[in-house]
Each structure stands twice: as C-alpha cells, then as structure tokens.
C-alpha positions as CSV (number, residue, x, y, z in Angstrom):
1,M,34.7,-16.2,30.7
2,K,34.8,-12.4,31.6
3,K,38.6,-12.6,31.8
4,L,38.8,-14.3,28.5
5,T,36.7,-11.7,26.9
6,L,38.7,-8.8,28.5
7,I,41.9,-10.5,27.1
8,L,40.5,-10.7,23.7
9,L,39.4,-7.1,23.6
10,L,42.9,-6.0,24.7
11,L,44.5,-8.0,22.0
12,I,42.1,-6.6,19.3
13,T,42.8,-3.0,20.6
14,F,46.5,-3.7,20.5
15,E,46.5,-5.0,17.0
16,M,44.3,-2.0,15.8
17,L,46.9,0.5,17.4
18,S,49.9,-1.3,15.8
19,P,51.6,0.4,12.8
20,K,49.9,-1.6,10.2
21,F,46.4,-0.4,11.4
22,V,47.3,3.2,12.1
23,Y,45.6,5.4,9.5
24,T,47.3,8.5,8.4
25,Q,45.4,10.9,6.1
26,E,47.5,12.1,3.3
27,E,48.0,15.8,3.0
28,L,46.9,17.3,-0.4
29,G,48.5,20.5,-2.1
30,L,47.2,22.4,-5.1
31,I,49.7,24.4,-7.3
32,I,48.4,26.5,-10.0
33,I,51.1,27.1,-12.7
34,A,51.1,30.0,-15.2
35,H,53.8,30.9,-17.8
36,G,54.7,34.1,-16.2
37,S,55.8,37.5,-17.6
38,P,58.7,39.8,-17.2
39,M,56.1,42.6,-16.9
40,A,54.9,42.6,-13.2
41,Q,51.5,43.9,-14.1
42,W,50.6,41.0,-16.2
43,N,51.4,38.6,-13.4
44,I,49.0,40.3,-11.0
45,P,45.8,38.7,-12.2
46,V,47.5,35.2,-12.1
47,L,48.8,35.8,-8.6
48,E,45.3,36.9,-7.4
49,L,44.1,33.4,-8.3
50,E,45.5,32.0,-5.2
51,E,43.2,33.8,-2.8
52,E,40.1,33.5,-5.1
53,V,40.6,29.8,-5.5
54,K,40.9,29.5,-1.6
55,R,37.7,31.5,-1.1
56,I,35.7,29.4,-3.7
57,M,37.0,26.2,-1.9
58,S,35.8,27.5,1.4
59,E,32.5,28.6,0.0
60,R,31.9,24.9,-1.1
61,N,32.6,23.7,2.4
62,N,34.6,20.7,1.2
63,N,38.2,21.8,0.7
64,P,40.3,18.8,0.8
65,F,43.6,20.9,0.1
66,N,45.9,21.7,3.1
67,E,48.0,24.2,0.9
68,I,47.1,26.1,-2.3
69,R,49.9,28.0,-4.2
70,V,50.3,29.9,-7.5
71,A,53.5,29.5,-9.3
72,L,55.2,31.1,-12.4
73,M,57.1,28.9,-14.9
74,E,59.5,31.9,-16.0
75,F,60.7,35.3,-15.2
76,N,59.3,36.0,-11.7
77,E,58.6,34.7,-8.2
78,P,57.0,32.7,-7.0
79,S,58.6,30.1,-9.2
80,I,57.5,26.5,-9.4
81,N,60.5,25.6,-7.2
82,T,59.5,28.1,-4.5
83,A,55.8,26.8,-4.5
84,I,56.9,23.1,-4.2
85,K,59.3,23.9,-1.3
86,D,56.4,25.7,0.5
87,L,54.3,22.6,0.0
88,E,57.1,20.3,1.2
89,N,57.6,22.4,4.2
90,A,53.8,22.2,5.0
91,G,53.9,18.5,5.0
92,V,52.1,17.8,1.8
93,D,52.1,14.3,0.5
94,K,50.4,14.6,-2.8
95,V,50.1,17.5,-5.2
96,Y,47.8,18.4,-8.0
97,A,49.4,20.7,-10.5
98,I,47.0,22.5,-12.7
99,T,48.6,24.4,-15.7
100,L,46.9,27.6,-16.9
101,F,47.7,27.1,-20.6
102,I,45.1,27.3,-23.3
103,A,45.7,23.9,-25.0
104,P,48.4,21.2,-25.0
105,S,51.7,22.8,-25.9
106,G,55.4,22.4,-25.5
107,H,55.2,24.2,-22.3
108,S,52.4,22.0,-20.7
109,L,53.7,18.6,-22.0
110,Y,57.4,19.0,-21.8
111,D,58.7,22.1,-19.9
112,I,56.5,21.9,-16.8
113,P,56.8,18.1,-16.5
114,T,60.5,18.4,-16.7
115,I,60.7,21.1,-14.2
116,L,58.5,19.0,-11.8
117,G,60.9,16.1,-12.4
118,L,58.2,14.0,-14.1
119,Y,59.9,13.9,-17.5
120,S,63.5,13.3,-18.4
121,D,65.2,14.4,-21.5
122,K,68.9,15.5,-21.4
123,E,68.6,18.3,-24.0
124,M,65.5,19.7,-22.3
125,I,66.9,19.6,-18.8
126,E,70.0,21.5,-20.1
127,R,67.9,24.1,-21.9
128,I,65.8,24.7,-18.8
129,K,68.8,25.1,-16.6
130,E,70.3,27.5,-19.1
131,E,67.2,29.6,-18.8
132,G,67.8,29.7,-15.1
133,T,65.0,27.5,-14.0
134,T,65.4,24.9,-11.4
135,T,64.3,21.4,-11.7
136,I,62.5,19.7,-8.9
137,D,63.7,16.8,-6.8
138,T,60.8,15.9,-4.3
139,K,59.3,12.8,-2.6
140,M,55.8,14.3,-3.0
141,K,53.6,12.5,-5.6
142,I,52.8,15.1,-8.4
143,T,49.9,14.8,-10.8
144,I,49.5,17.3,-13.7
145,G,46.0,18.3,-14.7
146,P,44.6,19.3,-18.1
147,S,44.9,22.6,-19.9
148,L,42.0,25.3,-20.2
149,N,40.5,23.8,-23.3
150,V,39.0,20.9,-21.3
151,G,35.4,21.9,-20.6
152,E,33.4,24.9,-21.7
153,V,35.2,27.8,-19.8
154,L,37.2,29.2,-22.7
155,K,33.9,29.2,-24.9
156,E,31.9,30.9,-22.3
157,V,34.6,33.6,-21.4
158,M,35.2,34.3,-25.2
159,L,31.5,34.5,-25.9
160,D,31.1,36.9,-23.1
161,R,34.0,39.2,-24.4
162,V,32.4,39.3,-28.0
163,G,29.0,39.9,-26.6
164,K,30.1,43.1,-24.9
165,L,31.4,44.5,-28.2
166,S,28.7,43.1,-30.6
167,T,25.9,45.5,-31.6
168,T,24.7,44.4,-35.0
169,P,25.5,40.6,-35.3
170,D,24.3,40.2,-38.9
171,S,27.1,42.5,-40.2
172,E,29.9,41.7,-37.9
173,G,32.9,39.3,-38.1
174,V,34.9,37.9,-35.2
175,V,38.6,37.2,-35.2
176,L,40.1,35.1,-32.4
177,L,43.9,35.4,-31.8
178,A,45.8,32.8,-29.8
179,H,49.6,32.0,-29.2
180,G,49.2,28.6,-30.9
181,D,52.0,26.0,-31.0
182,A,53.1,24.7,-34.4
183,R,53.9,21.2,-33.0
184,F,50.3,21.0,-31.9
185,E,48.4,22.9,-34.6
186,P,45.6,20.3,-35.2
187,I,44.6,20.6,-31.6
188,W,44.9,24.4,-31.4
189,G,43.1,24.8,-34.7
190,S,40.3,22.5,-33.3
191,V,40.0,24.6,-30.1
192,C,39.9,27.9,-32.1
193,R,37.2,26.6,-34.5
194,E,35.1,25.2,-31.7
195,I,35.2,28.4,-29.8
196,G,34.2,30.2,-33.1
197,S,31.2,28.0,-33.7
198,Y,30.2,28.6,-30.0
199,I,30.5,32.4,-30.4
200,C,28.5,32.4,-33.7
201,A,25.8,30.3,-32.3
202,G,25.5,32.5,-29.1
203,T,25.6,35.8,-31.0
204,G,24.2,35.4,-34.5
205,I,27.5,36.5,-36.0
206,N,28.1,34.6,-39.3
207,Y,31.8,35.3,-40.0
208,F,34.6,33.9,-38.0
209,D,38.4,33.6,-38.5
210,Y,41.4,33.0,-36.2
211,A,45.2,33.5,-36.3
212,F,48.1,32.3,-34.1
213,V,50.0,35.4,-32.9
214,E,52.9,35.6,-30.5
215,I,53.3,38.9,-28.7
216,G,55.4,41.4,-30.7
217,Q,56.2,41.5,-34.4
218,S,54.0,38.4,-35.0
219,F,51.0,40.4,-34.4
220,I,51.5,42.4,-37.6
221,L,52.9,39.5,-39.7
222,E,50.3,36.8,-38.6
223,G,47.4,38.6,-37.1
224,A,47.0,41.8,-39.2
225,P,46.3,40.1,-42.6
226,V,43.4,37.9,-41.0
227,I,42.1,41.0,-39.2
228,L,42.2,43.2,-42.4
229,K,40.5,40.4,-44.5
230,T,37.7,40.3,-42.0
231,A,37.4,44.0,-42.1
232,D,37.0,43.9,-45.8
233,K,34.2,41.3,-45.7
234,C,32.3,42.7,-42.7
235,K,31.0,46.2,-41.7
236,K,32.4,45.6,-38.1
237,T,35.2,43.4,-36.9
238,I,35.6,42.3,-33.3
239,V,38.9,41.0,-32.3
240,V,39.4,38.9,-29.1
241,G,42.2,37.0,-27.7
242,L,43.0,33.7,-25.9
243,Y,45.6,35.3,-23.8
244,L,45.7,35.0,-20.0
245,A,46.7,38.4,-19.0
246,M,47.3,40.6,-22.1
247,S,44.5,42.1,-24.1
248,V,44.4,42.3,-27.9
249,E,43.9,46.0,-27.6
250,D,47.3,46.3,-26.0
251,M,48.7,44.3,-28.7
252,A,47.1,46.4,-31.4
253,Q,48.3,49.7,-29.8
254,N,51.9,48.6,-29.2
255,S,53.1,46.2,-31.8
256,I,55.9,47.4,-34.1
257,L,57.5,45.7,-37.1
258,D,61.0,46.7,-38.0
259,V,61.6,46.4,-41.8
260,G,65.2,47.7,-42.4
261,E,65.3,51.3,-41.5
262,M,61.5,51.6,-41.6
263,K,59.1,50.9,-38.7
264,I,55.6,49.8,-39.2
265,E,53.1,50.4,-36.2
266,S,50.1,48.2,-35.9
267,K,47.8,51.1,-34.9
268,E,48.6,52.7,-38.3
269,I,47.6,49.6,-40.1
270,F,44.1,49.7,-38.8
271,A,43.4,53.4,-38.8
272,G,40.1,54.3,-40.3
273,K,38.7,50.9,-40.2
274,K,35.9,49.7,-38.0
275,I,37.7,47.2,-35.9
276,H,37.0,46.8,-32.2
277,F,39.8,45.1,-30.1
278,S,38.7,43.7,-26.8
279,K,40.3,45.5,-23.8
280,Q,39.9,42.3,-21.7
281,S,42.2,39.3,-21.4
282,I,41.0,35.9,-20.0
283,L,41.8,37.0,-16.6
284,P,40.5,38.3,-14.3
285,D,37.3,36.1,-14.6
286,K,35.7,34.1,-11.7
287,R,34.9,31.3,-14.1
288,I,38.6,30.5,-14.5
289,S,39.0,30.1,-10.7
290,E,35.8,27.9,-10.7
291,W,37.2,25.7,-13.4
292,I,40.3,25.3,-11.4
293,V,38.4,24.3,-8.3
294,D,36.2,21.9,-10.2
295,R,39.3,20.1,-11.8
296,A,41.1,20.0,-8.4
297,L,38.1,18.6,-6.5
298,E,37.6,15.9,-9.2
299,W,41.2,14.9,-8.6
300,A,40.9,14.9,-4.8
301,E,37.8,12.7,-5.0
302,R,39.7,10.1,-7.0
303,M,42.5,10.2,-4.2
304,K,40.1,9.0,-1.5
C-alpha cells in the first residue's frame, strides 16, 4: 500500500511539473506617451514623469510593472519605438500604453495606435513614415488606456490654477484655452464646459468661456477675441490652459500674427487690460502622476 501511495505521489508530482502545469507569470510594462516638442525644455516635465510614477508605484507597495518608460510621439527621444524596444529587451509580455492627451483626438485614436501597430490604414502609415516616425512590429500585447479627460484630474488641476489667480470672484471671468480637435469638437467642447462648471462652482466665479487654440498665430486669431470679450464683461479676466507643458502666459507673450508686411504681437493686444495669464501648464503636477498610476493599476488588476 505504501509503495502504491508513493508511486501515485510521484506521478502527480511529475504531471504538475510537466509543461501544461508550469505557471509562468507574465511580465508587465507601462509606457507613458506624450506628443513631444522640438523645444527640449517643454519635454522635461514629461520625461520627469517616469521617475515620479515609479516612486508613487513603490510607495503603494503593489507595483506589478517590471518596466516603466516615457515616450514621445514626435520630435525627440525617447521615441515610442525606443521605449518599446527597451520593454522587449527587458522581457515584457504585456504593455499598458497611457496617452497624455487631454481628450480623444486624431493623435490618440489614430496616430499612436498606428505607430504601435494596432491600427492599419495605408495613407496614415505612409504619412507617419514621411514624418520620420517608425511603426512598431512587436509580439508584446499592447493595450491603450484613456486620455486625461477620464476622471476628475483635469478639473482639479484647472481649479487650482484659477484659484491661485482669483481674488474677487464675483467680478472675475475665466477663459480656458485648449488645443481642441475639429473632428472631435463635441467631446472637446463638453470637456471644456465641464471644467468651466467645476471651476465656477469651486470659486464663485460666474463667467466662463473657452477657445480652441493651437500654439502660434492661432492664439491671436482664435484665443484673443474670446479673451477680449471676457475682459469687456468682467473687471478681471483669468486665462488658463489645457496644455501639458506650455503656459498661456508664454503664448500671450510670444505669439505674433503676420498680416502682409505688418506684424501683430499678442502682448500689444492685451496692453492696459486687467487680464491675468496663468504661468503654469498642466505639468508638473503630482496629481497627473497619480492619475497615471491609478489607471495602470486598474489595468494590471484586470490582467490577473
């Protein structure tokens, strides 16, 4: 009987050690993707997210990610291709890609999925290659996360930015500037209006407006009319921006519109008016890193 029991135990052990019973834990990687800028100083707060996210993960004592990387979609290294190769070389099996874009846009829904090899469209692939961006071919399973409009983080950050400039709420107006995307205007408009309502409720300011502004001449063409209209209605105007690394003060100080032989400088347009432009962009702000960690941990929990 003892011999029979021993034989059975040996057979069971052998079966458990056979390939079909061997459990191999999958290695997880996190890649944080931002647009990137040709201006190195604008990339610094984005690149610094890598260490801050790692630090927050370690503080929570439940970091499931073997590797964490920041990548830039355009202009500078580390590129998405570089970050993906780093994760591959580290033996990562599954990757969570979180995109640092304000709301759904062509970049987050088409460009980045195309670069990651998750979306295939001939014209888009050719355009991306013409821009000098490498598309990815990897065996790693990649999941793309949401944009920053998911949750309350943008509302909280913008409320904080306005709160630092507000002194007499009942006589102030707020203007929110954002890149926007004409193809997704209903979503972007909804995001801006929700943030505006949140700011007004949190400060007591009654007047709010917004404009979609690209960096450069668009500031004068699209942003200035809304800002000036607010300045005519309110004794004090506060302008904040949904820009990851550039402040609206920089835009107000440096935007120039070329009209034939004449140049119009934005700072001349606002001269003498009580308009306060925020010096802060969205980054740096620990709440963004915490938002990234929250989304990443939610995904990792679903992977169990």
